[in-house]
C-alpha positions, 0 to 999 in steps of 0.5 A: 481510488477510481474504478478501472484504474490500476494501483500498487498497494502496500498492505499493513498488518497489525497484531494490535488494535489500531485506530484512525481517530475514533475508527477501529482499523482492520488488522490488514489495511492499506495505509494511504501515507506510504508508497501506495498509489496509482500505477502511472504515478508510482513507476519508480516504486514499482521498479524498485520493488521488482528489483528487490524481488529479482535479487532474492 
């Protein structure tokens, strides 16, 4: 991640202990394997998320 750049982040929450190799992850963490990313690179995801919130 770069300072000054905007990001869309999806935060995971785990009630159990999750490990990344030998490192214990916090209960709330950003998973870099998902749809998170720099705003200018995930425009389709942002559009979809906005659509989901409007349909409620």
